[in-house]
C-alpha positions in Angstrom: -91.1 -13.2 138.6 -91.1 -14.3 134.9 -89.5 -17.6 135.5 -92.2 -18.5 138.1 -94.9 -17.6 135.6 -93.5 -19.7 132.8 -92.9 -22.8 135.0 -96.4 -22.6 136.4 -97.6 -22.1 132.9 -96.1 -25.3 131.7 -97.7 -27.2 134.6 -101.0 -25.6 133.8 -100.9 -26.5 130.2 -100.2 -30.1 131.2 -103.3 -30.2 133.4 -105.5 -28.2 131.0 -107.5 -31.1 129.4 -108.6 -32.5 132.8 -109.5 -29.1 134.1 -111.5 -28.3 131.0 -113.5 -31.5 131.4 -114.5 -30.4 134.9 -115.5 -26.8 134.0 -118.6 -25.3 132.4 -120.2 -22.0 131.6 -118.5 -18.8 132.9 -115.9 -20.9 134.8 -115.0 -22.7 131.6 -114.5 -19.4 129.7 -112.4 -18.0 132.5 -110.3 -21.2 132.3 -110.0 -20.9 128.5 -108.8 -17.3 128.9 -106.1 -18.3 131.4 -105.0 -21.2 129.2 -104.9 -19.0 126.0 -102.8 -16.4 127.8 -100.5 -19.0 129.3 -100.1 -20.8 126.0 -99.3 -17.6 124.1 -96.7 -16.7 126.7 -95.0 -20.1 127.0 -95.0 -21.0 123.3 -93.1 -18.0 122.3 -91.4 -16.1 125.1 -90.3 -12.4 124.8 -92.6 -11.9 121.8 -90.3 -13.9 119.7 -91.2 -15.3 116.3 -88.9 -17.8 114.6 -89.3 -17.4 110.9 -87.8 -19.3 107.9 -87.2 -22.4 110.0 -90.2 -24.7 109.2 -90.4 -28.2 110.6 -92.8 -31.0 111.8 -92.1 -33.5 114.6 -93.4 -35.5 117.5 -92.8 -34.7 121.1 -93.1 -37.5 123.7 -93.2 -36.7 127.4 -93.2 -39.2 130.2 -93.8 -38.1 133.8 -93.3 -40.2 136.9 -94.5 -39.2 140.3 -93.7 -41.3 143.4 -96.3 -41.0 146.2 -95.6 -41.1 149.9 -96.7 -44.8 150.1 -94.3 -45.8 147.4 -97.0 -46.0 144.7 -96.0 -44.5 141.3 -98.1 -42.5 138.8 -96.7 -42.8 135.3 -98.1 -40.6 132.5 -97.1 -40.7 128.8 -98.1 -38.1 126.3 -97.4 -37.7 122.6 -97.9 -34.5 120.7 -97.5 -33.5 117.0 -95.6 -30.2 116.4 -95.6 -28.0 113.4 -94.1 -24.6 112.5 -94.2 -22.8 109.1 -91.9 -20.3 107.6 -93.9 -17.4 108.9 -93.5 -18.5 112.5 -97.0 -20.0 113.0 -97.1 -23.0 115.3 -99.5 -25.9 115.8 -99.5 -28.5 118.6 -101.8 -31.5 118.4 -102.3 -33.5 121.6 -104.7 -36.0 123.0 -106.0 -36.4 126.5 -108.4 -39.0 127.7 -109.1 -39.9 124.1 -110.1 -36.4 123.1 -108.0 -34.3 120.7 -106.8 -30.8 121.4 -105.2 -28.4 118.9 -103.4 -25.3 119.8 -102.4 -22.7 117.2 -100.3 -19.6 117.7 -100.6 -17.3 114.7 -98.3 -14.2 115.0 -99.2 -13.2 111.4 -102.9 -13.0 112.1 -102.4 -12.0 115.7 -104.4 -14.8 117.2 -104.0 -17.7 119.7 -106.4 -20.7 119.3 -107.5 -23.7 121.3 -109.6 -26.0 119.2 -111.6 -29.2 120.2 -112.0 -31.3 117.0 -114.4 -33.8 118.6 -117.0 -31.1 119.0 -115.7 -28.7 116.3 -115.6 -25.9 118.8 -112.9 -23.6 120.1 -111.7 -20.4 121.6 -109.5 -17.6 120.3 -107.8 -14.6 121.7 -105.9 -11.7 120.1 -102.2 -11.7 120.7 -99.6 -9.1 119.8 -98.6 -9.5 116.1 -94.8 -9.0 115.6 -93.7 -5.8 114.1 -90.5 -5.6 112.0 -87.8 -8.3 112.0 -88.2 -11.4 114.1 -86.7 -11.2 117.5 -83.4 -13.1 118.0 -84.1 -16.7 119.2 -83.2 -17.5 122.8 -80.1 -19.4 123.6 -80.0 -22.6 125.6 -79.1 -20.9 128.9 -82.0 -18.5 128.6 -84.5 -21.2 127.8 -83.2 -23.4 130.6 -83.7 -20.5 133.0 -87.3 -19.9 131.7 -88.2 -23.5 132.0 -86.6 -24.2 135.3 -89.1 -25.8 137.7 -88.7 -23.1 140.3 -92.2 -22.9 141.6 -90.9 -21.4 144.9 -88.4 -19.1 143.3 -89.6 -16.1 145.3 -88.8 -17.9 148.6 -86.1 -16.1 150.6 -82.6 -17.4 149.9 -83.5 -19.3 146.8 -80.5 -20.0 144.6 -80.5 -20.8 140.9 -77.3 -22.1 139.2 -76.8 -23.0 135.6 -73.9 -24.7 133.8 -73.2 -25.6 130.2 -73.4 -29.2 129.1 -71.7 -28.5 125.7 -73.2 -30.0 122.6 -74.4 -33.3 121.3 -76.3 -34.7 118.3 -80.0 -35.3 118.6 -82.2 -36.2 115.6 -79.3 -35.3 113.3 -79.0 -31.8 114.7 -76.4 -30.2 116.9 -78.0 -29.3 120.3 -76.6 -27.1 123.0 -77.3 -28.2 126.6 -77.7 -26.4 129.9 -78.3 -27.8 133.4 -80.1 -25.6 135.9 -80.5 -26.3 139.6 -82.8 -24.3 141.8 -82.5 -24.7 145.6 -85.0 -23.5 148.1 -83.3 -23.5 151.5 -84.8 -25.3 154.5 -87.5 -23.2 156.3 -88.1 -20.8 153.4 -91.5 -22.3 152.7 -92.1 -24.3 155.8 -89.9 -27.1 154.4 -87.8 -29.1 156.8 -85.1 -29.9 154.2 -83.8 -27.9 151.2 -86.0 -28.5 148.1 -84.1 -29.0 144.9 -85.4 -28.8 141.4 -83.4 -29.5 138.2 -83.8 -28.9 134.5 -81.7 -30.2 131.7 -82.6 -28.8 128.3 -81.0 -29.3 124.9 -81.8 -26.7 122.2 -81.3 -27.3 118.5 -79.0 -24.6 117.2 -80.5 -24.7 113.7 -84.2 -24.7 114.6 -84.3 -23.0 118.1 -86.5 -25.6 119.7 -86.0 -27.9 122.7 -85.1 -31.4 121.4 -84.8 -33.0 124.8 -85.6 -31.9 128.4 -85.4 -33.5 131.8 -87.1 -32.0 134.8 -87.1 -33.1 138.4 -89.3 -31.3 140.8 -90.4 -32.3 144.4 -94.0 -31.2 143.6 -94.4 -32.5 140.0 -92.1 -35.5 140.0 -89.7 -36.4 137.2 -90.4 -35.9 133.5 -88.5 -36.5 130.3 -89.4 -34.9 127.0 -87.9 -36.0 123.6 -88.5 -34.8 120.1 -88.5 -37.5 117.4 -89.4 -38.0 113.7 -88.2 -34.5 112.9 -88.7 -33.3 109.3 -87.5 -29.9 108.1 -90.2 -29.4 105.5 -92.9 -26.7 105.1 -96.1 -28.0 106.7 -99.4 -27.6 104.8 -100.9 -24.1 105.2 -104.2 -25.5 106.2 -102.8 -26.8 109.5 -102.6 -23.2 110.7 -106.2 -22.2 109.8 -109.4 -22.9 111.6 -111.8 -25.2 109.6 -114.8 -23.4 108.3 -117.3 -25.7 110.1 -115.9 -24.9 113.5 -117.7 -22.6 116.0 -115.1 -20.5 117.7 -115.8 -18.1 120.5 -113.6 -15.0 121.0 -112.3 -14.3 124.4 -111.3 -10.7 125.1 -107.9 -10.3 126.8 -108.4 -8.7 130.2 
């Protein structure tokens, strides 16, 4: 199901830098293909392209996982986000001290993963939008797509969403939705019901998640917040690959 793919995709993108460091050769190219396909699908669902709403911002995500012995694993990640008036997006992140840049270019029909430390990267063709931009998804739809329902196909799984109304975040009006996914006891060998929750707040004026809280028995608890938001046109150069980079093309299979 689509929701399962997107949820797994978000988890995969979070683990991508570590996995990349452990791969090489053909295995590395296969991983890059998977990451490019996943990124292209999760960054803009339903082939949507949000135009005429440029911005730049920072996204801070903190994840806490409690182990069986009571130990806690805490991870904090800061990313830089950009979107221009043509719907191109750029995400800059850093993992283990090494930078990673992801660019989605619906105008040129390409998805990129770039590694500035080695000036290398990968690209894959994506479907360029035809005609007017698709309508941006509402908060309820985004919450459903981002729900951490990794076992959504288990028999008897129930997903419920409710509106949280609106609130102000970074000077913008955000619409909130809370989604609960329950996998009943015994559906996947689990003794007790497994409950995952997602709370997502979408900016009405920009159609981006400004805040999200996820709780999942497999992945732990995470909180994502957008800060330092500026509604200005980012420099065009941010969405182009530098001339001195070596970029390999991966064919979509």
